[in-house]
C-alpha positions as CSV (number, residue, x, y, z in Angstrom):
1,M,-166.2,110.3,-86.9
2,T,-165.4,110.3,-90.6
3,I,-167.5,111.2,-93.6
4,Q,-167.9,108.6,-96.3
5,D,-167.4,109.4,-100.0
6,T,-170.8,108.8,-101.4
7,E,-173.1,110.7,-103.7
8,D,-175.2,111.5,-100.6
9,M,-172.2,113.0,-98.9
10,W,-172.1,115.9,-101.3
11,K,-175.6,116.8,-100.3
12,K,-174.8,117.1,-96.6
13,V,-174.7,120.6,-95.1
14,F,-172.6,121.5,-92.0
15,R,-172.3,124.6,-89.9
16,K,-169.7,125.9,-87.5
17,N,-169.9,125.0,-83.9
18,G,-171.0,128.2,-82.0
19,E,-168.2,127.6,-79.5
20,I,-165.5,128.2,-82.0
21,V,-163.9,131.6,-82.6
22,T,-162.0,132.2,-85.9
23,R,-159.1,134.7,-85.9
24,T,-156.5,135.6,-88.6
25,I,-153.2,136.5,-87.1
26,G,-150.1,137.2,-89.2
27,G,-151.8,135.8,-92.3
28,E,-152.7,132.5,-90.5
29,T,-156.3,131.5,-89.8
30,L,-156.8,130.0,-86.4
31,L,-159.8,128.2,-84.8
32,V,-160.1,128.6,-81.1
33,P,-162.6,126.6,-79.1
34,I,-164.3,128.6,-76.3
35,R,-165.7,126.8,-73.3
36,G,-167.8,129.0,-71.1
37,K,-165.9,132.3,-71.4
38,L,-162.5,130.8,-71.6
39,A,-160.5,129.9,-74.7
40,D,-159.2,126.4,-74.8
41,M,-155.6,127.3,-75.5
42,Q,-154.6,123.6,-75.6
43,R,-156.7,123.1,-78.7
44,I,-156.0,125.9,-81.2
45,F,-156.2,124.7,-84.8
46,S,-154.4,126.3,-87.7
47,L,-155.9,126.2,-91.2
48,N,-154.0,125.9,-94.5
49,A,-155.3,127.8,-97.5
50,M,-157.7,125.1,-98.7
51,G,-158.9,124.5,-95.1
52,E,-159.7,128.2,-94.8
53,I,-161.6,128.3,-98.1
54,I,-163.7,125.3,-96.9
55,W,-164.2,126.6,-93.4
56,L,-165.5,130.0,-94.6
57,Q,-168.2,128.2,-96.7
58,L,-169.5,125.9,-93.9
59,D,-172.5,128.2,-93.3
60,G,-175.2,125.7,-92.5
61,K,-176.8,126.4,-95.9
62,K,-174.4,125.3,-98.6
63,P,-174.0,121.5,-99.3
64,L,-170.5,120.1,-99.6
65,G,-171.1,119.5,-103.4
66,E,-171.6,123.2,-103.9
67,I,-168.4,124.0,-101.9
68,R,-166.6,121.5,-104.0
69,D,-167.9,123.0,-107.2
70,D,-166.9,126.5,-106.1
71,I,-163.4,125.4,-105.4
72,L,-163.2,123.6,-108.8
73,K,-164.1,126.9,-110.5
74,S,-161.3,128.8,-108.7
75,Y,-158.4,126.3,-108.7
76,D,-156.6,124.3,-111.3
77,A,-156.9,120.9,-109.5
78,E,-158.4,117.5,-110.2
79,M,-161.9,116.9,-108.8
80,K,-160.7,113.7,-107.0
81,D,-158.0,115.7,-105.2
82,I,-160.4,118.4,-104.1
83,E,-162.9,115.8,-103.0
84,T,-160.2,114.1,-101.0
85,D,-159.2,117.4,-99.3
86,I,-162.8,118.2,-98.5
87,R,-163.6,114.7,-97.1
88,E,-160.4,114.6,-95.0
89,F,-160.9,118.2,-93.7
90,V,-164.6,117.8,-92.9
91,S,-163.9,114.4,-91.1
92,A,-161.2,116.1,-89.0
93,L,-163.6,119.0,-88.1
94,L,-166.3,116.5,-87.1
95,Q,-163.9,114.5,-85.0
96,E,-162.9,117.6,-83.1
97,S,-166.5,118.8,-82.8
98,L,-165.7,122.0,-84.7
99,I,-168.6,121.6,-87.0
100,I,-172.1,120.2,-86.7
101,K,-174.4,118.6,-89.3
102,A,-177.0,121.3,-90.2
103,E,-180.7,120.3,-90.0
104,P,-182.7,121.0,-93.1
105,S,-184.7,124.2,-92.8
């Protein structure tokens, strides 16, 4: 599953899958899927710095546009580059079922 680059995309809200554990080991942030009570060691995901920033903000409340705007305030980068990073990262997370589209409250 991929996420399309539309105005509506930036209004979407996602939350972390409850079966994912986040750990920081040696300065590296890892996502570990848990099935039942066992870690799926075949599918550990390592996040780069931008991925970690995005991951930490996927709280089920904040729309992608707000995450994008927060990153723009903190980094000296072009909006199109940040949007591309977010779109690609969120698409990868969706494809691996690491995040879920949040339902409006």
